[in-house]
N, C-alpha and C positions, 0 to 999 in steps of 0.2 A: 858293585851290581846290586842293584832293588832286586829281595827276593818279594816276590807275590803269590800270594794265596789263594786258589782258585776251587771255590765251593759251589760245584754244581754236580747234580745225579745222573744225566743224564752226558752219558759217558762220550756221543760222538763231537755236544758240541765241547765238553771239556779238553779233547782233544785238540780240536781246532786251537781255542782260548792256549792251550799251553804252546802249539805252534810257532803261532801268530804272535803273542808279548815274547816265548824263545827268542824268534827269529829278529824282534825289533831290542833284544840284547838286556831281556831280562831272565833273571832267575825263576820258576816257575815251581809250582808245587801246589799237587793238586790233589782232591778230595773227594767223595761222592756224597756224604751227608755231614748235618750241624757239626755231632759227637766227634766224628773223625777233626773235624778240622779244631773245634776246641783244643785236644789232646795236641795237636800239632804246634797250637798258639802257646800253649804251656810249656811246651822243651823244644821250640826253636824261635830266633828273631824272624820276623817277616817286616816288612815298609809297608805295606798295603795288601786289602781282603778285596777279592771280588769274587760277588756271592749272589748265587738265585735265591729270589724268596720264597720259590714254594719248591722244597727239601723234602724227604722223607724222614719218619721221625720229627725230632726238633725242627722247625720250620725257621723261615728265614730271621722274623723277627725276632723271635727266641734267641736265636744263636750272634742278634746283631748286639742284643741286651746284653748276651754273656760276653760276650767278646769286649764290650767296652769299658763291661767288669772287670778284665784282665788288662784289659791294654786302653787308658782311656782317648788318648794321641791319636790312636789306629784308627787310619784313612778306611772307610769300608763303601765299596761303592755297589748298590744294589741292583739287579738284572729282572724283571719284570715284564710283562706281557702290557697291551697297550688296554687292557680293560681292568688293570690292577693300580691305575695311576693313584688314586684313594691312600689305598695301600704304599706304594714308595711316599708321597708324602707322608704317612705315618712313619715309617722307617728313618725317612731326615728326620723328622721332630725327635726321635731317639738315638739319634746322634749318627745316622748313614751322611756321605761327604757327598753323595749325588748318585743320582740313578740312572738307566740306560734302558730305552723301553727294547724289547724283540717285537718283532726280529731288529737286527741293526746289521752295521755293517763291522767287520772289523779293525775296521779304521776308525773307526768313531771311539771303540774301546780303548785305543791306545792314545787319542786322544784325551780322554777323558783322563783313565790312569797317568799318564804323565801331567797334568794340570793339578789333581789330586797331590802327588810326589810332589810338585812344585810348592801347591801350599803346606801343605808338612813343612817343609823346607823353611818356609817362611816365617809359619809358629814357632819353630825349633831356634830362626833363630833373633826373633822377637822375644824371643824370654830373655835374652840378654839385651834387651831393649837399653835401661839405662846406663850401663856399659857403654855403649855406640854412637848414645847422644856426644860425649865425650867429643865425638865426629862432627864437627858443624858442617852442615848441608847449606848451599847458597846457589841459588839461583837468579839469575835476571827475572828482574818482574815482582820476584816472588819473598815477599819480607819476611824475615824466620825466625827471630832476635828470641823469641819466647820457648820457653822449652816444649810447650803444646804443637805451636807449630814444627820444630825441630822433630818432632814423633813422627808426626805427620808425615814428613819429608822421608823420616827413616823409612817407615813403611814404602813409599814410594818409591824408594830405592830398591824394594825389596822383590814389590811385585812388577816394577815395569816391564824387567826380561821373560816375566812367564807369559803363557797365555789365558790367565784366569781372568773371570769378569769379574769386575770392580765395580762397589755401589757406594758412592759418592753422599755421605749426608751433613746436613748443616742448614743453617737460616739463609733464607734468603740474602743475597750481598755479600758473602764468607768470600767467594771466590772459586769454586767449584769447579768453573769454565778451566781456569790456570790450574790449576793441580789435575784434572782430565787432559791440558795437552801434555803437560810436564810427562807424566806416564804415557804417553804419545812418543813423545819426543828420547824419553831413557829406553823405549823397547827397542827390538832386533824390528818392529812396522814403522821407524822413524822417519824413510823414505817412503813410506805410502802417504795415502791421503788421511788427511783427518778431518771428519766431516762431523761436522755441531749441527744438533736439530732438537727445536724447545716444543715440549707436546703441547704447550700451553699456548702457545705463537701461531695454532694454525689449527681452525674447524674442524672439530672432533671427525664431519666426513669423509674429511679431507687428506686424513692426519694418513691413512691407511696408504694413498696412493702417494705420500710423500714419504712413506717410510720402504714400499716397495715397488713403487711405479706403477705402472700402464700401458695398456694396449692399446692401438687405437681404436676407437669405437665401443670402448669399457663405459663410458658416457656421455651427455651432452656433452658437449665441447671438448671432449679427448679424439681428435682432428687429424693428431698423429702421436707414436708410439713414445714415452717416457721414462727413463730410466730411474728406480727410485735411490735415496741416502741408501743403504745397504751395498746395492752395485757400484754404488758413488764412489763408497768406504772399502770399497774389496782389495785385501792383500793391505788393507791397512785399520785406522781407529775409528769406529762411531759412535760421537759422543751423543746422547738419549737423556735431554736434560728432563727435569721436572715427569720423571716415569710414572709417578704417583698418578699423573692423572688422566693414562694411558685409559682407551676404552676398553670395556672387558674383551670385544670384538678384537680389537688389534692386540691386546695381550697374546690369546690364543695362537696367533701367526707369529707373533714374536717366540714364545715357548718354543715353538717350531723350529726357528732358525737357530735359536742357542742350544738345541737339542740337536739338528739333525743339519743346520748347515746351508738348508735351501728354502726355496718358496715359490710363486707364481706371482707375476705379475696381475694389479687387480684386471679382473676379463681376458686372465691367460692363462693358455693349459701349458706351457711350456713350463717346465721344474728345470730350476736357474739354481748353483750350484754357487756358493759365496764363501771368503776367509776372512772375515771380520771379527777383530775384538771390540766388544762393547763394555763401554764404560758407560755408566747409568748415572743418575742424582735428582736427587728430591729434596726439598724441604720439608718432607711430609713426614708423618712416622708410621709408614709402611704397614708394621704392626695392628695398627688401629684401625689400617684399611682394611688389612686381611679379616680382623674381627665383626669387620661390619661387614664384610662382604663385597667390594668394590675392588679387590686385589686379588689376583689369583695366588693359592699356595703354590702351587708350583712354580711357578715362574718366580715371585718372592726367595725361592728356595736356590735355583737357578744363578738368581742376580749376587744373591746375596753369598757368592763366593769368598769374597774379600772386600769387607765394608771399613772404609775411612771415613769418621767423621769430624769436618772440620770445625773449628771450636769459633765460639763468636766471638766479636774483636771486645768486647767488655770483658771475655777471659782471658784475653792477653796483651793489654792496655802495653805490655812494654814492648809492642811492635811498632805502637803510633807515631811515636820522633822517627823510627826509618822509613813507614812509610808516608808521613806529611814531605819527609825529605824529598823521596821520591816521586812525589804528587809535583812536589814547588820546580824541583827539577825539567819533570815533563812539560808542565804549561810554562815555562820558561822558554825552551826551547818550539813552543807552540807558537806563541806569542811575541810581540814586542815587550810586552811588557817586564821590567826590569824589579821582580820581584828575584829578593836571592837568599832568604830567610823567613823565620818565626821568632818572634820574642819569649821569653819564655814565662811571662803574662798568659799570653796567648797558646800556647801549648801548655800549660798550666789547666786554662777552659778546655782543652778536647781531653786532657790527661781525664776530669771529672764528670763528662759526659756520658750517659750510658751506651748511647751507639745502637738505637733499634733496626736501622739500617746496614751496617756493622762496615767493613771497607769501604762498598760501593758510596754509602754514605758519607763518611771522611773525607774521597776524594772529593762526591759532589759541592764540598764545603769550601774545602780549597783550591779547586779550582774556583768558587765565585767568589771565595776570599783575592784571590790572585788575582782576579780581573777587576773588583774594585778597589783595589788597597791605591793610596796614596802616595807611599814610599815605598820603599826594596825590600823592606821587612813587615812582615805581617802581622799585628797589633789586636788585641781581645776587641775591637772594634770590629775590625774588619773578618771573624769568626763568630757567622750569625747561625747560631742549632735554632734547630725547629723547637718551640715551647713546645710542650706535653698537649695531650690532645684536651679540649675544655670538658669538664665533669657533665653529666647529662644532670639536668634539674630536677634536684632533692635526692642529689647522691651527695655525702658529704662527708665519703672516704671516698681512694681509688679503689677500684675493682680488684687490682693484683698490687701486691707491696711493693713498692719502689725496686726499680732496678731489677726484676723478674721478670721474665716470660710466662705464657701460660705453661708450659711444658714443664717449667721448673718447681713452678706454682704447683700444680697438680702430683708431680714426683713427690714433694714432700706430705702431701694429704697422702698419698698412697703409706708412703712408709710409714706415716705417725700412725694409720689405722692397722698396719701393719705389727707395728711394735705394742701398742693397746690388744690386741687380741693375740698376743705373744707366741706369733709365727704362724697362728691356727689361719692357713690361706679361706676355710670357710667361713668362720668368726667376721674374718676383714672383711670380704666382699659382702657380707650383709650388712654392715658398718656402714660401706660405701653405696651400700643400695645397687652393686651390681652384680651380676655372674660370676662363678666362679672361675670361669675360663677367661673372662673377661681382668679380672686381676691377674691372672696368669701372665699374659698378654703385659701386661705394663709393670709386674716385677720383674719380668726376664728385660723391658728396655731399660729398667734402670737397673738391673746385671744383680739380681737375686732369683737363680733358678731353683726350677721344685725341686727337689733333694728329698720333699716328703710327700711324695703320690700318694702315700696309703694314709693319709691321716684323715680323721672323719667326713666325709663329704657332708 
């Protein structure tokens, strides 16, 4: 039985939470202030903390930081009023797992608590991920010979049965849609609908009505009412691709659906409830979008519950032979062409390529080769790789080092400045000509935490 520590100074609310979570099968411990909560954490094991941000004496933020020093892995959910969302975001930056806006339904609290306990279980299991990789994961249409893809599938196995929102990252063409569908298929929602929408494929002024639907007469041409993707995905999974390109006005409505599981259609007043698991994907650096002010912080923290980064093909080239075999078999079934395999020389040509378009580009090249091949085995001449782009007039050297992406090159520059400044973030930011906060975002993306917040500004 999971133990939950409730920190709430209002006695009536504290009692309601005790009763509701107790009925849900949790062991609850409740206190009225932060000092008593810290004492409880020192002497008794708890699995999760549910705390108000406004407390007598030590406030909720200070309590959060102190609790994290005692138990760094402890999930902490904060409760806050609507007017202090910015404070809730600050709490999540300081280590809170999630936040709930007051007033809330008790059912919402239970859902968030169960989700965070699922995430904690995932994190604990992932500590032994190297040992788990001894078990090979295999699924149709997903090639995972490489250790990096095995690591991705190991996380998928753990997160799929939970209710947690998943954020898939990776370059265009790495197969984020396949991973999203696998998460759905391995979940308890597998019998429900899997609905996909790509935000870049829909004009910005129509995206909101596609996601949430519209009522008759909501705009010119709306001659009937129409259900949106969230309604169609009820009891199933919604895969929202390229979420980094969702406009700010739609981001607000997305945040509400994730928090409250409800929305109104465009032009409507009736509130609709949905039970949808969201899997989002992006090929953009959402941290940079936060920094640039084009993506909401509160939405980012709602989405980034379980992030899964899918590696580019150039970082898992050991998958190429199996991918080629898969694609050749697929195209042989579709056409009457008798292509059955690939020569060693042609395979070597594929292995030496840098694959800027990832798996999607490899699939297209194999299809092209199979369509044009004269024999039953693909030869080097059948493999027509796209030549590197011609240099601009007057440019005598490539803009980026061979085989590196812009993100990889930027990471190296950031690290070089950080080392030259001997870990002083203010000095490193000065060397790079960016703000200290911008440097923090980039260092966190690389994996360097801000452990010295008190260094000279």
